[in-house]
Structures are given as C-alpha cells and as structure tokens.
C-alpha positions as CSV (number, residue, x, y, z in Angstrom):
1,M,41.3,60.1,7.3
2,V,41.5,62.2,4.2
3,E,44.9,62.8,2.7
4,D,46.3,66.3,3.5
5,Q,46.6,68.2,0.2
6,E,47.8,71.5,1.8
7,K,50.7,71.9,-0.8
8,S,49.3,74.7,-3.0
9,P,49.8,74.2,-6.7
10,H,52.0,76.9,-8.4
11,N,50.1,77.4,-11.6
12,E,46.6,77.1,-13.1
13,S,47.4,73.8,-14.8
14,D,48.5,72.2,-11.6
15,L,45.6,73.7,-9.7
16,L,43.1,72.2,-12.2
17,K,44.9,68.8,-11.9
18,M,44.5,69.0,-8.2
19,I,40.8,69.9,-8.5
20,E,40.2,67.0,-10.8
21,S,42.1,64.6,-8.5
22,L,40.2,65.7,-5.5
23,R,36.9,65.6,-7.4
24,G,37.6,62.0,-8.3
25,Q,38.5,61.1,-4.7
26,L,35.3,62.8,-3.5
27,V,33.1,60.8,-5.9
28,K,34.6,57.5,-4.7
29,L,34.4,58.5,-1.1
30,V,30.7,59.5,-1.4
31,Q,29.9,56.2,-3.0
32,E,31.6,54.3,-0.2
33,K,30.6,56.4,2.8
34,G,27.6,58.6,1.9
35,F,27.3,62.4,1.8
36,S,27.1,63.1,5.5
37,N,30.3,61.2,6.4
38,G,32.9,63.5,8.1
39,E,35.7,62.5,5.7
40,V,33.4,63.4,2.7
41,V,32.6,66.8,4.2
42,E,36.3,67.5,4.9
43,L,37.3,66.5,1.4
44,S,34.5,68.6,-0.1
45,Q,35.6,71.6,1.9
46,Q,39.2,71.1,0.7
47,L,38.0,70.9,-2.9
48,D,36.0,74.1,-2.4
49,K,39.1,75.9,-1.3
50,Y,41.0,74.9,-4.4
51,I,38.1,75.9,-6.6
52,V,37.9,79.3,-5.0
53,Q,41.7,79.6,-5.3
54,Y,41.5,78.8,-9.0
55,Q,38.6,81.2,-9.6
56,N,40.5,84.0,-7.9
57,R,43.6,83.3,-10.0
58,I,41.6,83.4,-13.2
59,K,39.8,86.6,-12.1
60,R,43.1,88.4,-11.5
61,K,44.6,87.3,-14.8
62,P,44.7,90.1,-17.4
63,I,42.7,89.6,-20.5
64,K,44.9,89.5,-23.6
C-alpha cells in the first residue's frame, strides 16, 4: 500500500519538496510494478493533487 501523504505542506517550498519526493517514489514504483498497477495509479493521483495545489497557490500569489 502507498504511504498516506495527506498532511498538506504549509508553504510552496515544502509543497515542492513533497512533489519531488512523490515523483521519485512514483518512478521507482513504476519500474517495479508497471504503469497499470493500483498502487502506481493511487500514487500518481496523489501527486496530481499536490501539483494542482501548488499551481493554485502560485496562481493566487501576487506578482511583485
């Protein structure tokens, strides 16, 4: 089973670290189990949520 990463990072830096960590885990899992494995799909969906969260935070940030 894929680790639960539900704890939402508080800032953009932490969010990027989480994204990179999940991306690395996803690459390893795909190599071990293939693209259609349930754990791979679950982790990919989790990564997608963090990427969208990051994009939304960046979009809301005022331009200096």
